[in-house]
Biopython code that builds the backbone (N, CA, C, O; Angstrom):
import numpy as np
from Bio.PDB.StructureBuilder import StructureBuilder

atoms = [
    (1, "MET", "N", (-41.689, 57.435, 43.494)),
    (1, "MET", "CA", (-41.490, 57.585, 41.798)),
    (1, "MET", "C", (-40.563, 57.991, 41.314)),
    (1, "MET", "O", (-40.834, 57.636, 40.167)),
    (2, "GLN", "N", (-39.445, 58.568, 41.209)),
    (2, "GLN", "CA", (-38.815, 59.480, 41.099)),
    (2, "GLN", "C", (-37.552, 58.477, 41.765)),
    (2, "GLN", "O", (-36.633, 58.250, 40.978)),
    (3, "ALA", "N", (-37.476, 58.076, 42.669)),
    (3, "ALA", "CA", (-36.465, 57.966, 43.758)),
    (3, "ALA", "C", (-36.511, 56.132, 42.777)),
    (3, "ALA", "O", (-35.540, 56.017, 42.029)),
    (4, "ALA", "N", (-37.239, 55.196, 42.774)),
    (4, "ALA", "CA", (-36.747, 54.039, 42.505)),
    (4, "ALA", "C", (-36.726, 54.405, 40.938)),
    (4, "ALA", "O", (-36.359, 53.367, 40.390)),
    (5, "VAL", "N", (-37.008, 55.660, 39.687)),
    (5, "VAL", "CA", (-35.885, 55.541, 38.414)),
    (5, "VAL", "C", (-34.830, 55.569, 38.782)),
    (5, "VAL", "O", (-34.169, 54.539, 38.914)),
    (6, "ASP", "N", (-34.395, 56.712, 39.042)),
    (6, "ASP", "CA", (-32.856, 57.122, 39.986)),
    (6, "ASP", "C", (-32.187, 56.045, 40.388)),
    (6, "ASP", "O", (-31.015, 56.243, 40.067)),
    (7, "LEU", "N", (-32.296, 54.937, 40.954)),
    (7, "LEU", "CA", (-32.512, 53.676, 41.386)),
    (7, "LEU", "C", (-31.780, 52.807, 40.240)),
    (7, "LEU", "O", (-30.719, 52.185, 40.180)),
    (8, "ILE", "N", (-32.888, 53.068, 39.332)),
    (8, "ILE", "CA", (-32.500, 51.866, 38.589)),
    (8, "ILE", "C", (-31.523, 52.205, 37.287)),
    (8, "ILE", "O", (-30.845, 51.400, 36.648)),
    (9, "HIS", "N", (-31.665, 53.758, 37.072)),
    (9, "HIS", "CA", (-30.227, 54.390, 35.753)),
    (9, "HIS", "C", (-29.260, 54.353, 37.217)),
    (9, "HIS", "O", (-28.118, 54.370, 36.756)),
    (10, "SER", "N", (-29.159, 54.321, 38.408)),
    (10, "SER", "CA", (-27.355, 54.335, 39.069)),
    (10, "SER", "C", (-26.997, 52.924, 38.668)),
    (10, "SER", "O", (-25.813, 52.786, 38.972)),
    (11, "GLY", "N", (-27.311, 52.171, 38.303)),
    (11, "GLY", "CA", (-27.051, 50.887, 37.781)),
    (11, "GLY", "C", (-26.429, 50.787, 37.213)),
    (11, "GLY", "O", (-25.414, 50.151, 37.497)),
    (12, "LEU", "N", (-26.600, 51.282, 36.168)),
    (12, "LEU", "CA", (-26.503, 51.635, 34.700)),
    (12, "LEU", "C", (-25.353, 52.215, 34.765)),
    (12, "LEU", "O", (-24.994, 52.774, 35.801)),
    (13, "PRO", "N", (-24.209, 52.150, 33.107)),
    (13, "PRO", "CA", (-23.059, 52.604, 33.307)),
    (13, "PRO", "C", (-23.316, 54.764, 31.806)),
    (13, "PRO", "O", (-23.620, 55.054, 30.649)),
    (14, "ALA", "N", (-23.006, 55.266, 32.769)),
    (14, "ALA", "CA", (-22.496, 55.993, 31.819)),
    (14, "ALA", "C", (-22.277, 56.496, 30.684)),
    (14, "ALA", "O", (-21.138, 56.068, 30.499)),
    (15, "ALA", "N", (-22.517, 57.074, 29.807)),
    (15, "ALA", "CA", (-22.843, 56.737, 28.624)),
    (15, "ALA", "C", (-20.808, 57.365, 27.874)),
    (15, "ALA", "O", (-20.282, 57.066, 26.802)),
    (16, "GLY", "N", (-20.375, 58.061, 28.780)),
    (16, "GLY", "CA", (-18.449, 57.977, 28.550)),
    (16, "GLY", "C", (-18.097, 56.886, 29.234)),
    (16, "GLY", "O", (-17.705, 56.177, 28.307)),
    (17, "ARG", "N", (-17.900, 55.963, 30.648)),
    (17, "ARG", "CA", (-17.532, 55.606, 31.474)),
    (17, "ARG", "C", (-16.940, 54.194, 30.718)),
    (17, "ARG", "O", (-17.846, 53.587, 30.147)),
    (18, "PRO", "N", (-16.149, 53.816, 30.650)),
    (18, "PRO", "CA", (-15.748, 52.266, 29.147)),
    (18, "PRO", "C", (-15.980, 51.196, 30.621)),
    (18, "PRO", "O", (-15.329, 51.143, 31.665)),
    (19, "ARG", "N", (-17.082, 50.492, 30.201)),
    (19, "ARG", "CA", (-17.393, 49.113, 31.305)),
    (19, "ARG", "C", (-16.424, 48.315, 31.559)),
    (19, "ARG", "O", (-15.346, 48.389, 30.969)),
    (20, "ARG", "N", (-16.807, 47.056, 32.887)),
    (20, "ARG", "CA", (-15.989, 46.362, 32.859)),
    (20, "ARG", "C", (-16.081, 45.024, 32.640)),
    (20, "ARG", "O", (-16.111, 44.165, 33.522)),
    (21, "ARG", "N", (-16.135, 44.799, 31.183)),
    (21, "ARG", "CA", (-16.387, 43.519, 31.127)),
    (21, "ARG", "C", (-15.257, 43.062, 30.705)),
    (21, "ARG", "O", (-15.316, 41.877, 30.376)),
    (22, "ARG", "N", (-14.429, 43.469, 30.611)),
    (22, "ARG", "CA", (-12.758, 43.043, 29.578)),
    (22, "ARG", "C", (-12.541, 41.435, 31.065)),
    (22, "ARG", "O", (-12.347, 40.268, 30.724)),
    (23, "SER", "N", (-12.667, 41.962, 32.764)),
    (23, "SER", "CA", (-12.000, 42.221, 34.125)),
    (23, "SER", "C", (-13.105, 40.653, 33.789)),
    (23, "SER", "O", (-12.225, 39.796, 33.868)),
    (24, "THR", "N", (-13.869, 40.194, 33.612)),
    (24, "THR", "CA", (-15.019, 39.964, 34.161)),
    (24, "THR", "C", (-14.861, 38.277, 33.255)),
    (24, "THR", "O", (-15.200, 37.198, 33.740)),
    (25, "SER", "N", (-14.426, 38.433, 32.249)),
    (25, "SER", "CA", (-13.994, 37.722, 30.842)),
    (25, "SER", "C", (-12.671, 36.656, 31.315)),
    (25, "SER", "O", (-12.526, 35.472, 31.013)),
    (26, "TRP", "N", (-11.779, 37.538, 32.164)),
    (26, "TRP", "CA", (-10.523, 36.984, 32.521)),
    (26, "TRP", "C", (-10.764, 36.070, 33.709)),
    (26, "TRP", "O", (-9.869, 35.230, 33.801)),
    (27, "ILE", "N", (-11.707, 35.975, 34.655)),
    (27, "ILE", "CA", (-12.393, 35.798, 35.285)),
    (27, "ILE", "C", (-12.868, 34.088, 35.374)),
    (27, "ILE", "O", (-12.574, 33.017, 35.907)),
    (28, "LEU", "N", (-13.593, 34.584, 34.652)),
    (28, "LEU", "CA", (-14.836, 33.306, 33.655)),
    (28, "LEU", "C", (-13.597, 32.434, 33.450)),
    (28, "LEU", "O", (-13.506, 31.818, 34.511)),
    (29, "LEU", "N", (-12.924, 32.177, 32.913)),
    (29, "LEU", "CA", (-11.576, 31.932, 31.906)),
    (29, "LEU", "C", (-11.376, 31.667, 32.738)),
    (29, "LEU", "O", (-12.141, 30.834, 33.224)),
    (30, "ALA", "N", (-10.393, 32.067, 33.446)),
    (30, "ALA", "CA", (-9.838, 31.503, 35.018)),
    (30, "ALA", "C", (-10.815, 30.478, 36.100)),
    (30, "ALA", "O", (-10.281, 29.482, 36.589)),
    (31, "ALA", "N", (-11.715, 30.686, 36.298)),
    (31, "ALA", "CA", (-12.514, 29.207, 36.854)),
    (31, "ALA", "C", (-13.366, 28.571, 36.154)),
    (31, "ALA", "O", (-14.017, 27.686, 36.709)),
    (32, "ALA", "N", (-13.582, 28.871, 34.721)),
    (32, "ALA", "CA", (-12.615, 27.037, 33.405)),
    (32, "ALA", "C", (-11.772, 26.463, 33.775)),
    (32, "ALA", "O", (-11.845, 25.347, 34.288)),
    (33, "LEU", "N", (-11.002, 26.968, 33.632)),
    (33, "LEU", "CA", (-9.465, 26.130, 33.989)),
    (33, "LEU", "C", (-9.317, 25.588, 34.970)),
    (33, "LEU", "O", (-8.140, 25.232, 34.907)),
    (34, "VAL", "N", (-9.739, 25.229, 35.959)),
    (34, "VAL", "CA", (-10.096, 25.649, 37.577)),
    (34, "VAL", "C", (-11.204, 24.586, 37.708)),
    (34, "VAL", "O", (-11.186, 24.044, 38.814)),
    (35, "SER", "N", (-12.174, 24.139, 36.864)),
    (35, "SER", "CA", (-12.615, 23.333, 36.813)),
    (35, "SER", "C", (-12.308, 22.912, 35.956)),
    (35, "SER", "O", (-13.114, 22.007, 35.741)),
    (36, "LEU", "N", (-11.463, 22.939, 35.053)),
    (36, "LEU", "CA", (-11.238, 21.576, 33.712)),
    (36, "LEU", "C", (-9.935, 20.608, 34.859)),
    (36, "LEU", "O", (-9.845, 19.389, 35.000)),
    (37, "LEU", "N", (-9.296, 21.443, 35.350)),
    (37, "LEU", "CA", (-8.428, 21.006, 36.302)),
    (37, "LEU", "C", (-8.744, 20.406, 37.118)),
    (37, "LEU", "O", (-7.963, 19.459, 37.026)),
    (38, "ALA", "N", (-9.396, 20.197, 37.986)),
    (38, "ALA", "CA", (-10.756, 19.418, 39.208)),
    (38, "ALA", "C", (-11.070, 18.369, 38.910)),
    (38, "ALA", "O", (-11.248, 17.405, 39.654)),
    (39, "LEU", "N", (-11.253, 18.479, 36.957)),
    (39, "LEU", "CA", (-11.965, 17.165, 36.657)),
    (39, "LEU", "C", (-10.704, 16.259, 35.887)),
    (39, "LEU", "O", (-10.821, 15.080, 35.552)),
    (40, "LEU", "N", (-9.608, 17.014, 35.716)),
    (40, "LEU", "CA", (-8.634, 15.362, 35.120)),
    (40, "LEU", "C", (-8.543, 14.351, 36.487)),
    (40, "LEU", "O", (-8.008, 13.266, 36.260)),
    (41, "PRO", "N", (-9.007, 14.588, 37.880)),
    (41, "PRO", "CA", (-8.286, 12.752, 37.817)),
    (41, "PRO", "C", (-9.352, 11.996, 37.782)),
    (41, "PRO", "O", (-9.260, 10.769, 37.726)),
    (42, "LEU", "N", (-10.834, 12.820, 37.820)),
    (42, "LEU", "CA", (-12.049, 11.341, 37.047)),
    (42, "LEU", "C", (-11.932, 11.597, 35.752)),
    (42, "LEU", "O", (-12.996, 11.364, 35.180)),
    (43, "ALA", "N", (-11.080, 11.984, 35.028)),
    (43, "ALA", "CA", (-11.352, 11.534, 33.553)),
    (43, "ALA", "C", (-10.000, 10.436, 33.065)),
    (43, "ALA", "O", (-9.728, 9.791, 32.053)),
    (44, "PHE", "N", (-9.369, 10.658, 34.422)),
    (44, "PHE", "CA", (-7.918, 9.547, 34.336)),
    (44, "PHE", "C", (-9.008, 8.475, 34.410)),
    (44, "PHE", "O", (-9.681, 7.795, 33.636)),
    (45, "ILE", "N", (-8.754, 8.771, 36.490)),
    (45, "ILE", "CA", (-10.319, 7.091, 36.745)),
    (45, "ILE", "C", (-11.022, 6.300, 35.753)),
    (45, "ILE", "O", (-11.049, 5.070, 35.772)),
    (46, "ILE", "N", (-11.858, 7.372, 34.477)),
    (46, "ILE", "CA", (-12.651, 6.902, 33.651)),
    (46, "ILE", "C", (-11.963, 5.885, 32.131)),
    (46, "ILE", "O", (-12.321, 4.823, 31.621)),
    (47, "TRP", "N", (-11.273, 6.495, 31.939)),
    (47, "TRP", "CA", (-9.782, 6.866, 31.181)),
    (47, "TRP", "C", (-9.427, 4.853, 31.431)),
    (47, "TRP", "O", (-9.674, 3.816, 30.815)),
    (48, "ILE", "N", (-8.795, 5.226, 32.594)),
    (48, "ILE", "CA", (-7.922, 3.375, 33.314)),
    (48, "ILE", "C", (-8.970, 2.631, 33.589)),
    (48, "ILE", "O", (-8.677, 1.779, 34.428)),
    (49, "ALA", "N", (-10.267, 2.576, 33.182)),
    (49, "ALA", "CA", (-11.565, 2.193, 33.990)),
    (49, "ALA", "C", (-11.589, 0.791, 32.930)),
    (49, "ALA", "O", (-11.475, -0.421, 33.113)),
    (50, "VAL", "N", (-11.901, 2.091, 31.181)),
    (50, "VAL", "CA", (-12.340, 2.103, 29.539)),
    (50, "VAL", "C", (-11.429, 1.015, 29.651)),
    (50, "VAL", "O", (-12.008, -0.070, 29.708)),
    (51, "GLN", "N", (-9.866, 0.946, 29.714)),
    (51, "GLN", "CA", (-8.787, 0.156, 29.255)),
    (51, "GLN", "C", (-9.106, -0.602, 29.605)),
    (51, "GLN", "O", (-9.990, -0.975, 28.834)),
    (52, "THR", "N", (-8.962, -1.664, 30.856)),
    (52, "THR", "CA", (-8.743, -1.958, 31.793)),
    (52, "THR", "C", (-9.920, -3.354, 31.521)),
    (52, "THR", "O", (-9.561, -4.500, 31.254)),
    (53, "GLY", "N", (-11.360, -2.894, 31.670)),
    (53, "GLY", "CA", (-12.316, -3.724, 30.752)),
    (53, "GLY", "C", (-13.699, -3.993, 31.973)),
    (53, "GLY", "O", (-13.152, -4.660, 32.851)),
    (54, "TRP", "N", (-14.232, -3.916, 32.123)),
    (54, "TRP", "CA", (-15.528, -4.430, 32.613)),
    (54, "TRP", "C", (-15.582, -5.063, 33.761)),
    (54, "TRP", "O", (-16.226, -4.712, 34.750)),
    (55, "GLU", "N", (-14.633, -6.386, 33.599)),
    (55, "GLU", "CA", (-14.706, -6.660, 33.884)),
    (55, "GLU", "C", (-14.039, -7.049, 35.793)),
    (55, "GLU", "O", (-14.320, -7.465, 36.918)),
    (56, "THR", "N", (-12.806, -6.377, 34.704)),
    (56, "THR", "CA", (-11.841, -6.381, 36.091)),
    (56, "THR", "C", (-12.264, -5.005, 36.435)),
    (56, "THR", "O", (-11.280, -4.608, 35.811)),
    (57, "VAL", "N", (-12.822, -3.889, 36.854)),
    (57, "VAL", "CA", (-13.216, -2.343, 37.158)),
    (57, "VAL", "C", (-14.322, -3.531, 38.424)),
    (57, "VAL", "O", (-14.163, -3.538, 39.645)),
    (58, "SER", "N", (-15.612, -4.606, 37.462)),
    (58, "SER", "CA", (-16.460, -5.024, 38.601)),
    (58, "SER", "C", (-15.938, -5.694, 39.632)),
    (58, "SER", "O", (-16.199, -5.590, 40.830)),
    (59, "ALA", "N", (-15.081, -6.481, 39.002)),
    (59, "ALA", "CA", (-14.030, -7.062, 40.898)),
    (59, "ALA", "C", (-13.227, -6.274, 42.100)),
    (59, "ALA", "O", (-12.857, -6.750, 43.173)),
    (60, "LEU", "N", (-13.105, -5.269, 41.732)),
    (60, "LEU", "CA", (-12.643, -4.746, 42.157)),
    (60, "LEU", "C", (-13.826, -3.421, 42.734)),
    (60, "LEU", "O", (-13.777, -3.091, 43.919)),
    (61, "ILE", "N", (-14.637, -2.882, 41.970)),
    (61, "ILE", "CA", (-15.505, -1.808, 42.724)),
    (61, "ILE", "C", (-16.620, -2.719, 43.581)),
    (61, "ILE", "O", (-17.392, -2.130, 44.337)),
    (62, "PHE", "N", (-16.686, -4.344, 43.421)),
    (62, "PHE", "CA", (-17.265, -4.945, 44.734)),
    (62, "PHE", "C", (-17.556, -6.151, 45.007)),
    (62, "PHE", "O", (-18.309, -7.078, 44.710)),
    (63, "ARG", "N", (-16.051, -5.596, 46.198)),
    (63, "ARG", "CA", (-15.724, -5.836, 47.141)),
    (63, "ARG", "C", (-15.957, -6.027, 48.314)),
    (63, "ARG", "O", (-14.817, -5.607, 48.515)),
    (64, "PRO", "N", (-16.345, -6.268, 49.371)),
    (64, "PRO", "CA", (-16.715, -5.535, 51.222)),
    (64, "PRO", "C", (-15.686, -4.818, 51.223)),
    (64, "PRO", "O", (-15.691, -4.387, 52.375)),
    (65, "ARG", "N", (-14.721, -4.353, 50.675)),
    (65, "ARG", "CA", (-13.564, -3.441, 51.769)),
    (65, "ARG", "C", (-14.229, -1.921, 51.094)),
    (65, "ARG", "O", (-14.244, -0.887, 51.763)),
    (66, "VAL", "N", (-14.755, -1.997, 49.686)),
    (66, "VAL", "CA", (-14.903, -0.618, 48.781)),
    (66, "VAL", "C", (-16.281, -0.533, 49.860)),
    (66, "VAL", "O", (-16.496, 0.461, 50.553)),
    (67, "GLY", "N", (-16.979, -1.514, 49.859)),
    (67, "GLY", "CA", (-18.591, -1.017, 50.927)),
    (67, "GLY", "C", (-18.205, -0.855, 51.689)),
    (67, "GLY", "O", (-17.183, -0.475, 51.118)),
    (68, "ASP", "N", (-17.949, -0.738, 52.753)),
    (68, "ASP", "CA", (-17.018, 0.012, 54.160)),
    (68, "ASP", "C", (-16.452, 0.249, 54.571)),
    (68, "ASP", "O", (-16.096, 0.084, 55.738)),
    (69, "LEU", "N", (-15.845, 1.152, 53.145)),
    (69, "LEU", "CA", (-15.287, 2.607, 53.591)),
    (69, "LEU", "C", (-16.596, 3.770, 53.310)),
    (69, "LEU", "O", (-16.899, 4.760, 53.976)),
    (70, "LEU", "N", (-17.361, 3.078, 51.760)),
    (70, "LEU", "CA", (-18.772, 4.057, 51.431)),
    (70, "LEU", "C", (-19.548, 3.885, 52.920)),
    (70, "LEU", "O", (-19.545, 4.909, 53.604)),
    (71, "ILE", "N", (-20.062, 2.967, 53.365)),
    (71, "ILE", "CA", (-20.200, 3.338, 54.640)),
    (71, "ILE", "C", (-20.038, 4.233, 55.795)),
    (71, "ILE", "O", (-20.799, 4.825, 56.561)),
    (72, "ASN", "N", (-18.557, 4.097, 55.615)),
    (72, "ASN", "CA", (-18.585, 4.599, 57.044)),
    (72, "ASN", "C", (-17.871, 5.829, 56.085)),
    (72, "ASN", "O", (-16.743, 6.272, 56.303)),
    (73, "THR", "N", (-18.324, 6.058, 55.526)),
    (73, "THR", "CA", (-18.181, 8.471, 54.226)),
    (73, "THR", "C", (-19.430, 8.617, 54.631)),
    (73, "THR", "O", (-19.583, 9.590, 55.369)),
    (74, "ILE", "N", (-20.866, 7.674, 54.298)),
    (74, "ILE", "CA", (-21.931, 7.432, 54.774)),
    (74, "ILE", "C", (-21.501, 8.559, 56.159)),
    (74, "ILE", "O", (-21.182, 9.742, 56.282)),
    (75, "LEU", "N", (-21.740, 7.267, 57.120)),
    (75, "LEU", "CA", (-21.797, 8.028, 58.160)),
    (75, "LEU", "C", (-20.451, 9.245, 58.563)),
    (75, "LEU", "O", (-20.305, 9.919, 59.582)),
    (76, "LEU", "N", (-19.902, 9.196, 57.745)),
    (76, "LEU", "CA", (-18.994, 10.308, 58.552)),
    (76, "LEU", "C", (-19.701, 12.445, 57.918)),
    (76, "LEU", "O", (-19.499, 13.582, 58.346)),
    (77, "VAL", "N", (-20.595, 11.763, 56.640)),
    (77, "VAL", "CA", (-20.833, 12.567, 56.152)),
    (77, "VAL", "C", (-21.896, 13.447, 57.445)),
    (77, "VAL", "O", (-21.896, 14.427, 58.190)),
    (78, "ALA", "N", (-22.890, 12.014, 56.940)),
    (78, "ALA", "CA", (-23.935, 12.086, 57.701)),
    (78, "ALA", "C", (-24.394, 12.406, 59.320)),
    (78, "ALA", "O", (-25.586, 12.417, 59.630)),
    (79, "LEU", "N", (-23.122, 12.710, 60.482)),
    (79, "LEU", "CA", (-22.652, 13.414, 60.926)),
    (79, "LEU", "C", (-21.862, 14.591, 61.860)),
    (79, "LEU", "O", (-21.803, 15.053, 63.000)),
    (80, "ALA", "N", (-21.219, 14.734, 60.299)),
    (80, "ALA", "CA", (-20.720, 15.928, 60.398)),
    (80, "ALA", "C", (-20.907, 17.237, 59.598)),
    (80, "ALA", "O", (-20.416, 18.336, 59.340)),
    (81, "VAL", "N", (-21.856, 16.464, 59.392)),
    (81, "VAL", "CA", (-23.379, 17.985, 58.661)),
    (81, "VAL", "C", (-23.589, 18.202, 59.606)),
    (81, "VAL", "O", (-22.585, 18.651, 60.158)),
    (82, "PRO", "N", (-24.235, 18.162, 60.099)),
    (82, "PRO", "CA", (-25.169, 18.500, 61.223)),
    (82, "PRO", "C", (-24.880, 19.116, 62.103)),
    (82, "PRO", "O", (-25.436, 20.134, 62.512)),
    (83, "ILE", "N", (-23.747, 18.456, 62.619)),
    (83, "ILE", "CA", (-22.653, 18.891, 64.097)),
    (83, "ILE", "C", (-22.016, 19.839, 63.175)),
    (83, "ILE", "O", (-21.713, 20.689, 64.012)),
    (84, "SER", "N", (-21.603, 20.303, 62.085)),
    (84, "SER", "CA", (-21.384, 21.617, 61.258)),
    (84, "SER", "C", (-22.173, 23.110, 61.026)),
    (84, "SER", "O", (-21.778, 24.232, 60.709)),
    (85, "ILE", "N", (-23.388, 22.570, 61.325)),
    (85, "ILE", "CA", (-24.444, 23.495, 60.749)),
    (85, "ILE", "C", (-25.144, 24.155, 62.292)),
    (85, "ILE", "O", (-25.813, 25.167, 62.084)),
    (86, "LEU", "N", (-25.070, 23.694, 63.859)),
    (86, "LEU", "CA", (-25.143, 23.891, 64.181)),
    (86, "LEU", "C", (-25.407, 25.286, 65.342)),
    (86, "LEU", "O", (-24.222, 25.548, 65.546)),
    (87, "PRO", "N", (-26.047, 26.121, 66.043)),
    (87, "PRO", "CA", (-25.624, 27.064, 65.997)),
    (87, "PRO", "C", (-25.225, 27.119, 67.258)),
    (87, "PRO", "O", (-25.691, 26.582, 68.263)),
    (88, "SER", "N", (-23.908, 28.136, 67.040)),
    (88, "SER", "CA", (-22.748, 27.615, 68.606)),
    (88, "SER", "C", (-23.150, 28.662, 69.805)),
    (88, "SER", "O", (-22.595, 28.586, 70.902)),
]
sb = StructureBuilder()
sb.init_structure("model")
sb.init_model(0)
sb.init_chain("A")
sb.init_seg("    ")
for serial, (resi, resn, name, xyz) in enumerate(atoms, 1):
    if name == "N":
        sb.init_residue(resn, " ", resi, " ")
    sb.init_atom(name, np.array(xyz, "f"), 0.0, 1.0, " ", f" {name:<3s}", serial, name[0])
structure = sb.get_structure()
């Protein structure tokens, strides 16, 4: 029983020891910045689609070439993922 109590208390910071809270906040800030930068192209596409109008956007999206690309992408994922997780 004492070993369990010691294990619990070992994870807690000592009274005089400073916490490492500051470095965690910088990491979270950097991660949030990278996430926002990664979403920037998607926001640009949405902005252009709104400016262009639904008729033009639907004419560009619903055409045979886009369907072919979608099917090829789905097939590529369906084949590549199982091959990559096969045991070697």
